[in-house]
N, C-alpha and C positions, 0 to 999 in steps of 0.2 A: 465499743461502738463509736465513740467520739473519734478514736484514732482512725477507724475505717472511713468515717465521714470526712475527716480532714484529708485523708489520702485521696479519696475520690474527687473532692473539690480542688485539691492541688493538681491532680491530673487533668481535670477539666480546664483549669487556668493555663496549664502548660500547652494544651491543645489550642486554646484561643490565641495564646501568644505566638504559636507556631504557624498561624494562618499566613499565607503568602501575600506579601504586599507588592502588588504589580503597579509600577508607575508607567504612565504613558509619556514618552519623551519625544520632543520635536527638536531636531537639530537646527542650528542657524540657517542652514540651506533648505530646511523643510522636510528632511527625512524623518519619518515617524517610526518609533520602535517601542516595544514593551520591555521593561527593565525590572528585574528582581535584584536589588542591591544586597549583597552578602559580603560583608567585610571580613568574615571569619575564615575565608579561604583566599589563598594568594594567587588566584588566577581568574580568568574570564572565559565564559563560554558564549560564543556568538553564533547565531543561526540566521542565515539569509535564505528566504524561500521565494522563488520566482514562479508565479503562476504561468501555466501553459505546458511546460514540460515537453514530453514526447508527443503530445497531442497537436502541436502546432506545426510540425514539419510537413513538407509536401510528401505525398504518398510515394513518389519515386525516390525520395531520400530517406525512407523509413530506416531508422537506426542511426541517423546522423547526429541527433541531439545526444543520444546515449554515448556514441563514440566520442563526441566533443567533450562531454563532461568527464569521461574517463581519461582524457588527454590533459586535463588541466593540471594534474600533478606530475606530468611528464616533462617538466621544464618550463621556465619563464624568463623573459628578458635575456640576459647573457648567460643564463645557467641552463645546462642540459639536465636530463632527468636525474643523473647521479649528483650533480652539483646542487640541484634544488633540494634533493632529499637530505644531503649533508647540511645545508643551511638550515633547514627545518629542524633537524635533530639537534644542531648546536643551540637552537633557541628553546629546545624542549617544547616545541609547538606541535599541534596536531591539526591537520586539515583533512576534510572529507568532502567528496563531491558525489552526489547521488542523482539519478534520473528516475522519475516516477511518471505515471501516465498523465497526471495533471500538473506537475511542477518539477522543478529541479531545485536542489538544495546545496548550499555551501555551508559547512559546519567548521568552526574553528575553536580551538582551545589554546590559550597562551598564558604564560605567567605574567603577573603584574609588572615585574621588574624588567621584562623584555617586551612589553606591550607594543611600543612604537616600532621596534624592528619586526616583530611578528606581523603587525598590521601592514607594514610596508611590503613584506614578503607575500602576504595574502593578496594584497592589491595587485602585485605583479602577475599573479596567476589569473586574476580577473581581467586585467587590461592588456597584458603582454604575453599571453601563452605562446609558446614557440610553434607547436604543431609540427615538429620535425617529421620528415618523411619516414625515417626509421622507426620513430615512436608510433606513428600512425599505423604502419604495417604490423608492428608488434602487437598493439592493442586490437587491431582488426582481426588478427589471427586468433587472439584469445576469445573474442566475441563469436567468431565463426565456430570455434571449437565448442563453445557453449551451446550454440544453436544446433550443431550436429548431435551433441549429447541429448538435448531436449527432444530431438526427433526419434530417440530410442527410449524415451521415458514415458510409460503409459499415462502417468498423471499429467504431464505436459501435453501429450497428444490429445487427451480428453479436454483439457483446458482450452487449447487452441481451437479445437473443433467447436466447443461451446461458444466461445467468444465470436468466432466467425459467423455462426448462425445467429447469435443474439444481436450483433451489431452490424454485420456485413463488413466487407472490406472498404466500403466508402467512408466509414468512421474509424478514427484511430483506435478506438477500443476493440475493434475487430481483429487486430493483429498485434503481435508482440512488439513492445517498445524497443527491443534490441534489433528489430528488423528481420527481414528474411535473408538468407545467404546471398541471394542474387542482388538485393539492394545494398547490403553491406559491402559486397565485393565491388560495387559500382561507385561507392563514395570516393570523392577526391578531396584533396586538401582544401580546394575552394568551397566545397560543400561543408566541410568542418568549420571553416571561417564564417560562412554564412549562418550556420547554426549558432555559433558563438555570438554573432552580432544580433541575433533575433531572440535568443532564449534568455539572455541576461540583460534585462532592461528595467529601468527605474519605475516605470508606471505599472509594473506587475510585481513589485517587490514587497515582501513582508519581513520584518526584522524583530528578533528578540535577543536579549542579552541577560546573562545571569552571572553574578560574581562580584569581584572586588573592583567596582567602578561606580561612580555616581552619574547622575543625569547629565550634568554639564560636560563631564569628560566623555561620556558616551556620545553626546551630540558632536563634539569635535572629532571623535574617532570616526564616526559615520561619514562626516563631511570629507575627511581625508581619504577614507577608504573608497567611497563611491564617486569621487570626482572623476568626470569624463566618462562614466559608464553611459552607454546609449540611453536616451530618454524613452524611446518607443520602439516597438517591433514592427517590421513589415509583414510578419506572419500573423494573421488574425487568430483569435481563440476559436475553437470549434463550437458548433451548435450542440444543443442537447441531443443525445443519441435516441433514436427510435428503436425500441426493442422489437425484434421479429421472432420471438420465441413461440413455438407451437407445442401444445401438450404432446407427450409421447416419449419414445425411447429411440435413440440413434446409436448405432454400433459402428465403431471404427476398428476394423480388423487389425490385430497386431499379435505376433507370436510371443506370448508370455504365459507363464503358469498361473499368474494371479491377475485378475482383471481389476480395473479401477473405474469407479463410477463417480461422475461429477453431476450434481443436480442443482437446479435453481429456478428462480422465477423473478418477476419484478419485485423490487423492494420498496422502501420508503425513504424519502428525503429526511435529513436530520431535523428540518424545520417543520415536518408534518406533525400535526397534533397527536397522532397515534404512534409516533416513533418510539417513545419509551415503552409503550404497551407492546409493540413488536419486539423491542429489545428484551423485555422480560419473557415474552413467549419464546424467543429463540434460545434464551438461557435454559429454559425448562426443556424445550424440545431437543436441542442438540448442542448447546453451547456451554454446558457445565460439566464436561468430563464424564466420569463414571456415574454421576447422579442424573444425567440426562435421560430422557425417555428412549432416545435412539440407542444409546449405549446399553441400557438395560435390555431392550428388545433384541438388538442385533448381536451383542457380545455376551452379556451376562446370561441371558436365557437360552440362546441358541448357538453361540460360538461361531457366528457367521463372519466376523471380522475382528481384527485387533482393535480397531478404533474407527469412530465415525464422528464427524463434527459438522456444525452449521454456523454460519456467521452472516451478519449484515454487512454487505460490501457497499458502503456509501461513497460514491464517486462524485466528482463535480458535475458531470454531464449525464449520469445515469446511476440508478440505485438498484441493487440486486440483493436477494437472499440466496446464498450459495451453501452447498454442502458437499462432502466427499467421503468416500470410504473405499476400501479394497477388500476383495473376497476371492476365494478360489473360484476358478472358472465354472465348475459344476454346481456351485452354490450361489452364484450371483443372481440368478433369476429369483430364487427364494428370498434373498436379501432385499431386492428391489420391491418385491411384493410386501414384505413385512414393513419396509419403510413407508410405503404408500398407505398401508393399513394404519400405522401410527399417525401418519399425517391426517388421515380422515377422522380419527378419533377425537382430535383436540377440540374442534368447534362445538361438539355436542357433550363435552364433559366438564364438570366443575373441577378443574385441575389444580387450582391454586392451593386449596387446603391439602390435597393429596401430595403435591409435588414440593411445596414450600412451607407448609404449616403456617401460611399467612392468613390473616383474617381481614383481607382488604377486598371484598367482593366488588368494590367500585372499579377495580382494574379489570375485572373479568369481561365486562361487556366490550370495551374497546379491543381487547385481545381477540375475542371471538370474531368481531367484525373485521379486524385486520386479516385474520387467517382465512375467513370465509371468502373474502374478496380476492385472495391470492390463490387459493387452493386449486382452482381450475386450470392454472397455467404451469403446473409443475412439469419440468422437462429434464430428462436424463440423457447424458452422453456417456458412453461406455467404451473404453479401450480394452479389448479383450481378444483372446485366442479364438479364431474361427471355430475350431473343433470343440472347444470346451463349453462356450456359453451362448453362442449365437442362436441355436435352435430353441433353447429354453427361454431366452430373452424375447425372441420373436413371438413365442406363444404367449408370454406375459403381455407384450404390446398388443397382440390381437385381442386378448381377453379384455383389455382396457378400452 
């Protein structure tokens, strides 16, 4: 017994010691960063996040920020794409550039022994990207190929239709951050340069670092890396999106043997007092794999789908609860009906004991309130074969 007790206490002590110590660092030039210092590894991971992302670009230049970020690794200063890749590999460094609806990110990993050279190389991609015409055309072709592929993907078709109705084309959330084929084809090198000048700015930056570096060294690194980066953007941040979802079912005809359904409604901001209640509700309803209510009802009990899931999509300018599943055309109407039945059950059931074996009834009331406030706005978008599911789905929609 004493041995077991000692083991448990030792394990608890180890967990306490393993708690992450996050330092707030301010560089001599005023750049703020979060640092987790870990001397046991011989490298540093650095993350730069710039707020705005694809949401700040003009509508007629949709896809410009995405194209620009993809070109940052296609050469810088006096190095073309091949020379830049070789220089990076010689330093055993790793750089990644990503575009998101609300931000763009620059991620770097580099060895302690080659830190100065790696940071210098990273700085060249931020300040002196080449944006060569041949690189622009090559990456443009890749993006257009992806957009053409999405146009034949039922899941992407349903997602695009849902977003367009939910947000409208007047808000950036209403269209794909990669742009449309027409807008991507119209982008010029000047547009790419303009996106670079406005997406990577200091007054929208957030920084974190982990690894073999101290606060003082990180401050000097940031000042060297970010020197001469533009201070502000001429492109304003967007306003909060106004959702225009109406209850019902919308069908997007598409020739496919298996239909895809995307459903959703207004969600909750992370700062909302009931957010964690909604998070627990979602876990039980559709976010916990085979143990979720939807998986039990749609797959385990009826075999209507291979998988169904729901999730809270918390964005900076709008919050949604979304879900998706696929089913055979002739069974989609039944699947939609069952999902709605499961949705309607939750507010009137004591589900915490049944689903989780928890004895925390204090959580039950806010979860019920969250769902009851949302349930009236559930909206389905379906990409499916005209012959297979339209008639049955229309009957379902009329019944509702």
